[in-house]
C-alpha angles and dihedrals in degrees: 000000000000091000091050091050092052090049092052092047092051092048091049090050092052092049091048092050093048092047091049091050091049093050091046092050093049093044092051092053094046094048096048107133116255121242107251117216136167123221114202117204122205095222140027120292110287143138097282087072094046095117089067093048092048091048089057095043095047094044096245093137090046089053087058091047092248128138105201129191114204112208122196120229130211147178097315100029118128108188091187091059090048093052094043089052090050092240086122131024096206134028146175121238144146125263090243092059093044095051091049091048092050090049086059092052098257113154104232130135130189113233098181145342130237093208116043090183118053113253095203114120142162114229131200135169110264094238089061087074095223111146105148139022093264089063089066094075108116094008132122111247127196109220138164111290089349087265119120089199093058113112094240090062097051094106094054091049090048089051092053091048094048094050096037093238113180103243098173094100098036117118119208123206130180109267118234109249104203101047110357100170094052098036097040109026103031090041090054094238094121136019092216139005116223131201097033125147114249088212094055125023094024091051090050091053092048092049088055090054094247118159107229142166122221136207114196112202092213091060087067097046098265099119126163129171114248110189110028122176109221146167138182113286091231091052091052092049093049095040108034094146094049090046091050092049092048093050092045093052092045094051090047085056093052093044090052090047091053091052096040108033095165091057089045090057092047091051091049094050090059089068096054121017091194092068116109110240094210093050092047090050092051091048091049090055091049095051098049095086090045092054098040109037093168096230098083137014114284112275093021114144125215123221093220092059091053091045090050090053093050093047094049094047091048092049090048093051095244093124125036097223142358118296118219103253093207090061093056101066149005132206095192093107094052118091 
């Protein structure tokens, strides 16, 4: 009996040890600290960033063991400066800003784009009879700062140059910022407002029942990326796994948002209670075909769009020399 008791005690001890090791192993994995990152937006919280909000709400970042802080932007926010200064690991910016930054030697690389199709558009009231860029000859155009040489107007100027539009009789006025279509077009100050976002000002006009015509720059081969997701090149090199996990969770968020727009709106409203649910829903609907173009995976970037941006900025004198397109972006984290 003594021998049997010793045998039982030893067996129980072995089982206890194995069980303890198993619990310890599982507990260690579950309690592993999350990677903390900050995502800096260029503008205030709104539906164009909904993929990030959804990824938080649905636990997609948590699934990748990431604790992400989403920081709103604003009028004077420069996400590139925030990332370069290591106050944020990831940011949102436009291809124009990124090319100029790279031309100055700043180490930033795009790892995806929210909008695959450019949202920039020129809008006019239908009774103005403006349907294509050639119709703008002799018209009054509302543009950023009223200055055709201002960087924000580079696409419009490139469009005129590419299509040989006669600009000698064109009048430029400073576009209203708060409500351009109402305060410029309906007020008779401008015949057309250029450089608007199709997911914002155009949606507002359509919701008001206004009859408008649109000219999308990208339809004429002047195509820039609007909302690029980027990080420092050094950060990407030193943290390839974290970067891959962040991109994967973010794109899961956008894919879910595309398939569940009502939930996307609800997630967005949690970040700013002043947002109008109906407006955000209409903007969500408008941005779906810009995010998912159907010809490539969402967030995929095309070399020709980047090359087009570099060429236009170089021709306009905004950069001193060509920037290596391959250094500007990578698609390796996009599945």
